[in-house]
C-alpha positions as CSV (number, residue, x, y, z in Angstrom):
1,M,-2.6,11.4,-13.6
2,K,-5.4,11.1,-11.0
3,R,-4.2,9.6,-7.7
4,L,-6.7,7.4,-5.9
5,F,-4.9,7.4,-2.6
6,K,-3.3,10.1,-0.4
7,R,-0.3,9.8,1.7
8,G,-1.1,8.1,5.0
9,D,-4.3,6.4,3.7
10,R,-5.0,2.8,4.8
11,V,-5.4,0.5,1.8
12,F,-6.2,-3.2,1.4
13,N,-4.0,-5.3,-0.9
14,K,-6.3,-7.6,-3.0
15,R,-3.6,-10.2,-3.6
16,S,-2.1,-10.7,-0.1
17,G,-5.0,-9.6,2.0
18,R,-2.9,-7.2,4.0
19,V,-3.9,-3.7,5.2
20,M,-1.1,-1.3,4.3
21,E,-0.3,2.4,4.6
22,V,0.5,4.6,1.6
23,L,3.9,6.2,1.9
24,K,4.2,7.9,-1.6
25,Y,3.7,7.6,-5.3
26,I,6.8,6.4,-7.1
27,K,5.7,6.8,-10.7
28,N,2.6,6.3,-12.8
29,K,0.4,3.9,-10.9
30,V,3.1,2.5,-8.6
31,V,2.7,3.2,-4.9
32,E,5.2,2.6,-2.0
33,V,3.4,1.0,0.9
34,R,4.3,-0.2,4.4
35,W,2.9,-2.8,6.7
36,F,3.7,-4.7,9.8
37,D,4.9,-8.3,9.4
38,L,3.7,-10.4,12.2
39,T,6.0,-13.4,11.7
40,S,9.3,-11.4,11.9
41,K,7.8,-8.5,14.0
42,E,9.1,-5.7,11.9
43,V,7.9,-3.0,9.5
44,R,8.2,-3.8,5.8
45,T,8.0,-1.5,2.8
46,N,7.3,-2.5,-0.8
47,K,6.2,-1.1,-4.2
48,V,2.8,-2.2,-5.4
49,K,0.8,-1.3,-8.5
50,E,-2.2,0.9,-7.8
51,D,-4.6,-1.6,-9.5
52,N,-3.9,-4.2,-6.7
53,L,-5.1,-1.9,-3.9
54,S,-8.5,-0.7,-2.7
55,K,-9.6,1.5,0.1
56,A,-9.6,-0.2,3.5
57,A,-12.8,-0.1,5.5
């Protein structure tokens, strides 16, 4: 399995438009990411498919 992102990379979620940070790979093509939620002012973590992410500029 070729991994597109390394731990700590900033990625852009195509669906939500958020910039996220890669925490780790869970399994094949599933990535755990974290971002800062402005409305609740706390850090959130979630699992996202690798296909929905792209490198952040």
